[in-house]
N, C-alpha and C positions, 0 to 999 in steps of 0.2 A: 840548327834550325828544328823549330817544334814539328813532331811527326804524331801522325796517329794510326790507329790501324781499322781497316776497313775490309768488313767480312762480306763476301760475296754469298749469294743463297746457295752454296754448293759446302760453304763452310771454309771456303779458300780465305788467306790473310793477304791483303794487299797495303801497303807501306804507301800512304799517300801524303804530300806536305800540305800544311795546314790552308796554305793560303791555294795548292791546286783543286781543281773542282774534282769532286769523287766521280769514280769513272761510271759511265751509264752503264746500267744493267737492266735489260728489258725484263718486264715481269710477267710471270708465267701467263700464257693467255688463256683465255675463260675455255672452260669445256665445251660449249655450244657453238665455238668457232667451226664452221664448214671447211671441208678441205681445200677448196677453191679458195679461202679466206686466208686458210694457212698458206697454201702456197704462193698467194699473192705478196702476204706479208714478208715471208722469206724471199721472194725475189727483188723485192724492195728494200729490204736490209741490204740487200748484197749488190743493190745496184745506186746505192748511196741517196734513195729518196727520188729517183726518175722513172719509177716504174708506173704505168697506168694500165688497166684491167685489158681497154680494147687494144694494147701491143703483145697482146699475148702469144698470137699468132706468130712474132716475129723470133720468140724465144721457146721454139717447140722442145728443144733440145735440152734447155735448162727445165723446161717446166716438165718434163718426163723423168728426170732426176730429181728433182725435189720431191714429185709426186710420188715414188719409189721409196725415198727416203721418208716421206711423210708415212706412207704406209708400214714401212718397217717399225716406226716409232708408235704407232697405233696398235700394230700388233703386239709390239712390246710392251707397251703400258697395259694392255687388256692381260697379256699372259702374266705380269709381275704385280698383279693389284686384283688379285681374286682371292685371298687368304681369308676366309673368313674366321669369327672367333672360337667357332669349333677346331678347324682345320689347324688353326694357331696350337690349340690345346693337343691335339694330337701329334704334331710337329715336336714341340717341346716335352712330351711327354715320351716320345720316341727316342729324343737326344738325351734323358736324363734315365729314364727307366731300365736300361739294361744291362751295363756291366757293373753301374753302382748296386743295382739290387743283388746282384752275385758277390758283393765284397760286404756286405752287412751282417750276414752271420758272423763272421771274423769279426768285426768289429764289437759284438755283444762278446765273443769268447773273450775278447781282449779286456773290455770294459764290463762286463757282468750284466746282468739281464736290467739292474736299476741302472747302471750307468749307460747302459748302450739304448734304452728306452728314452730316458732323460736326453742324452744325444739327440737321438733319430726325432723326437718331436719337436726337441728345441731349433736344430737346422732347418727343419721343414717350417715352422713359424716365421724363422729369420728369412728363408729363401722368400717366401711369400710376400715379407713387407719390403723386401729389397728388389723385387722383381716389379713389386708395384710402383718403387721409386723409379725405377730404371724406365717405365713405362710412361709414367709423367716428364720426365728428362725429354722422350721422343716426343712426346705431344707438344711441350711448350719449346722445344727447339728442333724442328722439321729438318734442319740441314745436319741434323746428325744421324747419319745413315747406318754407321756402325760404331763398334766400340771406340775405335782410335779416335773418331770424330770428337768424341768428348772433351779431349786433351784440348782442343781450340776454344771450345767454350767457358772450360775452366778456367784457364789461362790466358788472358790477352798477350797478342804480341808474337815475338819469336819464342818466346819461353812456351807458347800453345803449339806451335808449330813444331818443336822439336817434341814435346811431350807424346802429339797426335804420330808421329813418326816412330817415336817409340813403342805405344802402344800397338801401331800397326805390325812392327817385327815380332812384338812379344806373344801379339794375338796369334799369328799365323804360325807361328813354332808351339805353342803350348796345346793348341787346337790338334797339331801333329803329333804331339805326345798321346792324347787322347784316342785319334784316330788308330796311335801304335797300339795301344791296348787289347784294340779290337784283334790286330794280328796276332798277339799272343794268345787270346783266347779262342780265335779261330784254329792256330795250329796245335792247341790244346785240345778242343774239339774232335780234330781230324785223327789225332792219335791216338784218342780215347777210343774213335767209333770205330777206325779200322784195325785199331790193336794190332799191328805188327810194327815191332821194335825196328825192324831189319831195315824199315824206310826212313830215311832221314829226316830229320824236323824241319829242315830247311826247305824240303820240299813242299809240306803239306803249310809253311808259312807263304811260300809262292802261289801256291793253289789258293789262297786266303786274300793276297793281294790282287790275284785275277779276276776273280768273282767280285771283291770289293770296288773294284775298280769299274767294272761293267755296272755295278748299281750305283755308280756315282755319276753316271754320265745324263740323266734327267736334270737340266739347269735350274730350275724352278721348284721351290719348296711346294707350290700348289700341286706339281707334277707328281712329287714322291712321298704327299701327304698320305696317298690312299695308300701306300704302303704299311702305315702307321698300324692298321688295323692288324696286318699279317705280322709287324712286330710285336705287337702287343700280345697277340693271343699265344705268340711263339714263347716269348719268355715267361708267361704265366702259366704254360703249358709245362714247360720243361721245371719251372719251381716247384709247381705242385707234384709232378711226378718225383721229384727229389724229397721232398716233405713228404708224402704218402709212404716211399720208400724207407727212408730214416725213421720216419714215427713207425711204419710197422717193426724195424729192428730196437728201436726205442721201447716198445710195448713187450718185446719179448725179454728186456733186461730191467721190468717194471719200471722205466723211465728212470733209472739210475744210471745216467750218463756219465755222471762228473759235472754237470752244470750248476752254475754258483750265482745268486742274485748279487754278488759284489763281485770286484773284479779279483781274479787268482792271485794267491800269494806269488811273488816272483815277478808279479808284471813290472816291468820298468817303464820310465817315465818315457824313454822314445817310442816304443812301443804303442804307448795311450795316445803319444802325438800321432803316429802314422794312422791308428784309427780314427783319430779326429779329422785328420786329412782326408782318408777316405770316406768320411761320412759327409763331410762338404763337396767333396768330388759327386757321391751318389747324388745331392739336392741340386747342383749346379744347372738347374736347368734356365737359366737367364744368360747364359755363356751366347748363346746366338739370336738373343731376344730383340734387341735391336734391326739386325736382318730380318728375322721372321717380320717382324712390325713394319719395317719398309713393303713388304707385299701386301698387306691386310687391305682388303676393301673398305672396310670400316674401324679406322684406327681407335675409336672409342670403345670400342666394345672389348679391348683385353684384358680387362679387370674381370671378367667371365673366364677367361681362359686360366688365368693367374689362380684363381680364388678353386676351380674345380682341378686343377694340377696339384696344388699345394696339397689338397683333403687326397687325393689320391695317392699322391707320394708318401705321405705318411702313415697312411693305412697299410701300404705295399712293403715300404721298408721295413716298419717297426714290426709288423706281423711275419714277415719272411725272416727278418734279423733274429727276432726272438725264438720262434720254431726252430729255425734251421739249428741254432745254439741249443736248445733245450733238447733235441732229437739225436744229435751227434756229440755233443759235449765239445771238450776244449779242444779235442782234436781235429776239429773242423776245417775244412780245407777252403781255399780261396782260388779262384772261383768255388762257389759252395756247390756247384753241381760234380766235382770230381768226391764228393765225400757219399755219395749215392749207392755206392756199391759198383761192384765190375760191370755188370751186366745193366743194370738201372741207370749206372753214368752214361753208357753207351746210349741209351734211349734217349734219356736227358739232353744229351749233348746233339743229339741228331735231333730233337724238338729245338733247339736253341739256337741252329745252323740261323735261322731266315734273321733273329735280331741280331746275331753277329754284325752279320752283312749290312741289314739295315741301317742300324743305329751309327754303324761305321761311316756306313755313303750318306748319311746325314749330315754328319759331320764334317766330310770330305767337300761336300755339297757347299756348305756352309763356308768354309775356309774359301773354295773357288769362287764363291759369290762375291765376297770380301775382294778378293784378288782382283776381280774382271773388274768392277765399279770402279776400282781405284785405280788400275791402269787405261781404263777406256769411260770416263765420267761423263764425256758429253759425246758420245760415238753410238752410232747403233750397233756396234759390235758387241757391247755390253748385253745386250738383249738376245743372243745366241739365236738369232732366225738367219742367217747369213752365211753364205760356207765359209766365209773368213771367219766369222764370229764362231760358228763350230770347230774349227780347227783350233782354234784359240784356245778355247774353253776344253778341249780335251787334252792339249797338251800339258794345259795348266793342271787337271785332273791326275795325269799321268805323272808329272812331276809330284803333286802333294802325294799320291800313293807311294811315290818311291821312296820318298823322305822319309814318310811314318815309318813303313816296312823298316828301312836300315834302322831307324831309331829303336824301334821294336826287336831287333836283334842285338842289339847292344845294352839294354837294358832288359833281360830278360825275366824280371822278376814281376810278377801280375800286382801284388800288394804295393811294392814300393815304387813301383810306375805308377799307379794312382794316385799313390799317396804324396808323390814330388809332383804331379800336376795340381792336386787338390791344395796344395801348400803353399806354390809359388803361385798360381794362375787364377785358382777358383776363390781363391782368398780376395783375390782383389774383383771378381766380377761379382760374387755373390757375398761378400761380406763386407769389408771397409770402401771399397770404392763407390757401392750405392749410397753410403752414407753420407760420404765426404762430396756426391752430387746434389744431396739432399741438403748440406750446409751452404752450398755453393750457390746453386741450381734450382733449386725448389723452395725453400724457407721463405718464407714471406715473414717481415717483421722481424725486430732482434729476436735472438735467440730464447729469452727470457721475456719477451715483451707479453706474452700471453699465457694461459694453462696449457694450453696445446702446444705451443711451442716450446715452452719448459720441459713438458714431458717427451717431445719427441729429440730435443736436443740431448737430455739425458740419455736416452735409447741409443742414438744415433754414434754420440760419444763412447759410449759402452761397445757397442757393437764395433767401431772402428779399431779401440783397443784391445777385443777378442782377435780380430783379424790381423790386426800386424802381431801379436803375439805368435800366433800360427803361423804368419806368413816366415816369421824368423827362426823359431822353434820348431816347427814342423818342418820346414827344407831342411833344417840340420838333422834331424831324427829320419825324416825319407833318406837322405843322403847315406847317412851310416846304414840303415837299413840295406842300402843298395851295395854298400861295401862287405857288410857282413853276409850278404847272400852271395854274394862272388867268393868268398873267402870259405864257403862250404864246400868239401871235395866233390861230392855229388851235382855239381852243379857245373853245367855245359858253358863254355866259353861264348863269346859271339860270332854267329854264323856256323857254329859247330853242329852236326847232327843231334847231339844229346839235349834234348829240350829242357 
């Protein structure tokens, strides 16, 4: 018997027979409905259409219950639709400018000034374009609330359901890897600031876990976005402190630090790929874009955020990467703050503590909102404005924090972890994924039907090729880098006191 797929407004797939009627799905009520009208409508639906307004007094208990639910929904909708384009810019900046910035000097040290600059600028432009495509998909397909929902609109039927579920699992796992990189940085920061090697490194890792957990408790991006100003000031202060310190040292050496315009002799193919993956990680500011845009007050304003963010990120990443490499030379460490010298490194890490916690918290909230929406798509629980909602939210954040912490202890190499996340996950969200969506969901007309489509077809085809190459080769290089890191004699084992 012939069957077809029916998609609900939530993006759920329902298989129905051709000769069966399509399941009735009421349209979203207009926003001008009064509360009493909403209550009456709900009771009418639940009573099979036999409800009349003059009978309201006979159903006081039901009315009170529905009124309470309506109040919770109204409060939740207001709470989660306040994000302006400027706050979207801040939230995306917070999720991208943190640890990626600290890894850029090592990218330049591997690729040289020329190679590093080309990589940084080209990745910035590519990220702006792919983020624009992601926004177009969100506008055209409102049922896409998160990255995993893309699977159901890309591929119809059961294949799309499988792809959606696979993307959901992958999304949660790899965001946890990104959160884990903040635990690594927090542990390094506390060990550097306190400067007491007698204290076990796991202690500082646990301290970072607890602090970041507390910062992750606000459930709304609008609520956490105000911390973005503190976050940005923190990373800029730490970076400038490091650059000034290393710049003074470089001046004393007559700028002869050993930096090169091109890659250093002996640079392996694997090291180059890890650096490219780190650059992808640094510019992966659209990882949470679907989730962020879900809370926007006016979704059409998103391009303003993307363009402003692209310009900001290119300027910061390119200048910090180039200056850090020139001032320190090939011996630049990662994160770059470790190269500031003993005293200045302690100061720099002290300034960087807010960005370590806040940016990590934004990622944790992003993951938590995704899980919450998937677990309770049609419940007031997802608004986190009831006792039960808060209890579930805190449990989700605690579980995500603990899992990410365990990952950070198993993979203790900062560059290796960022490279693995960049190659496996960020290539999908920032490189080839949006280009695939352009071909399937955004493109209008034949690929070579117009001059515009011809250009975009070639551009997106090239982006897909680059993304798939980095996915395969970059993953191999990152895993090899992790193995080589573990084989070093002076590297501590998982959960050991040695960092």
